C-alpha positions, 0 to 999 in steps of 0.5 A: 768768185767772192763772198758776202756780195762786197760792192767792190766786186760790181768794179772789177772788170769783169764785175765779180760773181759772189754769193751773198750771205744772210750776215745779220742772220748768221749773228742773229741764231748765232746767239739764240744758239749760245743762250739755248747752250747757255741755260743748257750745256747738256744739249748736242751742237746743231749744224745749220745752214742758210739760204744764200742768193748766188748774184751772178756778174760778169765773171761767170 
């Protein structure tokens, strides 16, 4: 099982099942939350779960 959907996982034997994570969205959301926290340091910390996809290959 891999993470980040790297292309290398497709050439292994068997091809590696992987989790595809929304890396760009992680970055965008992190900056948004950081800017909110800078404006108001009293804001509570938050926890968010972003959508991910399972890419089933031969190792599943």
